[in-house]
C-alpha positions as CSV (number, residue, x, y, z in Angstrom):
1,M,-21.4,-72.1,-84.8
2,S,-21.7,-68.3,-84.6
3,F,-24.8,-66.4,-84.0
4,S,-26.3,-64.4,-87.0
5,L,-28.7,-61.7,-86.1
6,H,-29.6,-61.5,-89.8
7,A,-30.5,-65.2,-90.0
8,A,-32.5,-65.0,-86.8
9,T,-34.6,-62.0,-88.0
10,I,-34.7,-61.2,-91.7
11,P,-35.7,-64.6,-93.1
12,P,-38.6,-65.1,-90.5
13,Y,-39.8,-61.5,-91.3
14,L,-39.8,-62.2,-95.0
15,Q,-41.5,-65.6,-94.6
16,I,-44.4,-64.3,-92.5
17,L,-44.8,-61.0,-94.4
18,G,-45.3,-63.1,-97.5
19,S,-48.1,-64.9,-95.6
20,V,-49.5,-61.6,-94.4
21,A,-49.6,-60.3,-98.0
22,R,-51.5,-63.4,-99.0
23,L,-53.9,-62.9,-96.1
24,V,-54.7,-59.4,-97.4
25,D,-55.4,-61.0,-100.9
26,R,-57.5,-63.7,-99.4
27,A,-59.5,-61.2,-97.3
28,E,-60.2,-59.1,-100.4
29,T,-61.2,-62.2,-102.5
30,W,-63.5,-63.4,-99.6
31,C,-65.2,-60.0,-99.5
32,A,-65.9,-60.2,-103.2
33,E,-67.1,-63.8,-103.1
34,T,-69.4,-63.2,-100.1
35,N,-70.6,-59.7,-101.0
36,T,-69.1,-58.5,-97.7
37,P,-68.1,-54.8,-97.7
38,A,-64.4,-54.5,-97.5
39,E,-64.8,-52.1,-94.6
40,E,-66.2,-54.9,-92.5
41,V,-62.9,-56.8,-92.7
42,I,-60.7,-53.7,-92.6
43,A,-62.3,-52.6,-89.4
44,A,-62.8,-56.1,-87.9
45,R,-61.7,-56.7,-84.3
46,L,-61.5,-59.9,-82.3
47,I,-63.0,-58.0,-79.3
48,A,-64.1,-54.4,-78.9
49,D,-60.9,-53.1,-77.1
50,M,-58.5,-54.7,-79.7
51,L,-57.3,-52.8,-82.7
52,P,-58.6,-53.7,-86.2
53,F,-57.4,-55.9,-89.0
54,T,-55.8,-52.9,-90.8
55,Y,-53.8,-52.1,-87.7
56,Q,-52.6,-55.7,-87.3
57,V,-51.3,-55.8,-90.8
58,K,-49.7,-52.4,-90.5
59,S,-48.0,-53.5,-87.3
60,T,-46.3,-56.4,-89.1
61,A,-44.4,-53.9,-91.2
62,E,-43.7,-51.7,-88.1
63,H,-42.2,-54.5,-86.1
64,S,-40.1,-55.8,-89.0
65,I,-38.5,-53.1,-91.2
66,G,-39.6,-50.5,-88.7
67,A,-37.6,-52.3,-86.0
68,I,-34.6,-52.5,-88.2
69,K,-34.8,-48.7,-88.8
70,S,-35.1,-48.2,-85.0
71,V,-32.0,-50.2,-84.4
72,R,-30.1,-48.1,-87.0
73,E,-31.2,-45.0,-85.1
74,G,-30.7,-46.4,-81.7
75,F,-34.1,-45.2,-80.7
76,A,-37.6,-46.9,-80.9
77,T,-41.1,-45.7,-80.2
78,P,-44.3,-47.1,-81.6
79,S,-45.7,-45.4,-84.7
80,L,-48.9,-43.6,-84.0
81,A,-49.6,-43.0,-87.7
82,A,-53.1,-44.1,-88.9
83,P,-53.1,-47.6,-90.5
84,P,-53.9,-47.9,-94.2
85,S,-57.6,-47.9,-94.9
86,T,-57.9,-50.2,-98.0
87,F,-56.7,-53.6,-99.1
88,A,-54.6,-51.9,-101.8
89,E,-52.9,-49.7,-99.2
90,L,-52.3,-52.7,-96.9
91,R,-50.7,-54.6,-99.8
92,E,-48.4,-51.6,-100.5
93,K,-47.3,-51.3,-96.9
94,V,-46.4,-55.0,-96.7
95,A,-44.8,-55.0,-100.1
96,A,-42.6,-52.0,-99.2
97,A,-41.5,-53.7,-96.0
98,R,-40.6,-56.9,-97.8
99,T,-38.7,-55.0,-100.5
100,D,-36.7,-53.1,-97.9
101,L,-36.0,-56.2,-95.8
102,A,-34.8,-58.1,-98.8
103,A,-32.4,-55.4,-99.7
104,L,-30.6,-55.5,-96.4
105,E,-27.0,-56.7,-96.2
106,P,-26.4,-59.5,-93.7
107,A,-23.2,-57.8,-92.5
108,E,-25.1,-54.7,-91.6
109,I,-27.7,-56.6,-89.5
110,D,-25.0,-58.8,-87.9
111,G,-23.1,-55.7,-87.1
112,F,-25.9,-54.5,-84.9
113,V,-25.1,-57.0,-82.1
114,G,-24.4,-55.2,-78.9
115,K,-25.6,-51.8,-80.2
116,P,-27.8,-49.9,-77.7
117,V,-31.4,-49.2,-78.5
118,R,-33.6,-47.0,-76.3
119,F,-37.3,-47.7,-76.4
120,E,-39.6,-44.9,-75.2
121,F,-43.4,-44.8,-75.1
122,K,-45.9,-43.0,-72.8
123,G,-43.3,-42.1,-70.2
124,M,-41.8,-45.6,-70.1
125,T,-38.1,-46.0,-71.1
126,R,-36.4,-49.3,-71.7
127,D,-32.8,-49.9,-72.8
128,F,-32.0,-52.9,-75.0
129,T,-29.2,-54.2,-77.0
130,A,-30.1,-54.6,-80.7
131,E,-30.3,-58.3,-80.4
132,N,-32.5,-58.2,-77.3
133,F,-34.8,-55.5,-79.0
134,L,-35.2,-57.5,-82.2
135,I,-35.5,-61.0,-80.8
136,G,-37.2,-60.2,-77.4
137,Y,-39.4,-57.3,-78.4
138,A,-39.9,-56.8,-82.1
139,L,-40.2,-60.4,-83.2
140,P,-42.8,-61.4,-80.6
141,N,-44.8,-58.3,-81.5
142,F,-44.5,-59.1,-85.2
143,Y,-45.8,-62.6,-84.7
144,F,-48.6,-61.4,-82.4
145,H,-49.9,-59.0,-85.0
146,A,-49.5,-61.5,-87.9
147,V,-51.4,-64.2,-86.0
148,T,-54.1,-61.7,-84.9
149,A,-54.7,-60.7,-88.6
150,Y,-54.9,-64.4,-89.4
151,D,-57.4,-65.0,-86.5
152,L,-59.6,-62.0,-87.5
153,L,-60.0,-63.6,-91.0
154,R,-60.7,-67.1,-89.6
155,A,-63.2,-65.7,-87.1
156,R,-65.1,-64.2,-90.1
157,G,-65.2,-67.5,-92.0
158,V,-62.3,-67.0,-94.4
159,Q,-61.0,-70.5,-95.2
160,L,-57.5,-70.5,-93.9
161,G,-55.2,-73.2,-92.4
162,K,-51.9,-73.3,-90.6
163,R,-50.0,-73.5,-93.9
164,D,-51.6,-70.1,-94.8
165,F,-50.0,-68.7,-91.8
166,L,-46.6,-70.4,-92.1
167,G,-46.3,-69.6,-95.8
168,D,-43.2,-70.5,-97.7
169,L,-41.1,-72.5,-95.4
170,P,-37.3,-72.0,-95.5
171,T,-35.3,-74.6,-97.3
172,I,-31.9,-76.0,-96.6
173,T,-29.3,-74.8,-99.1
174,A,-25.9,-76.4,-99.5
């Protein structure tokens, strides 16, 4: 069986981004049902030195389609752009990432194997292959930010379970 970088990255990105989109919807609904100002969830942090919900959601897009764009360019650095500030803007960010990921051709992603990617941030430089960057750096960061967004909502009382995080599980096709 041959390795497919596309199969190892794009379907998981799409699966969890679908969940993240629903988390944003659930957060907005919960705010309306509990008369909680949206800003309280948008700015929510698990702990004071951790970045807020809006950053966590933004980062799922950055570590999915943003990572693919970095591999194309051969260069990666974290985005320092401010995160969206409303539920609608968060939804748009996630939807755009999902649309862009779904449009990718498997052959392009599989063709990245072995391609060099240089990561630079705050004076640190690290050289990766595309597969090491996507599987060893981008995917773990992607999951970290997705689960942190989920945890922020759970910590505030939004009724969520594991299935809300896992989303639409992949199915076997013949």
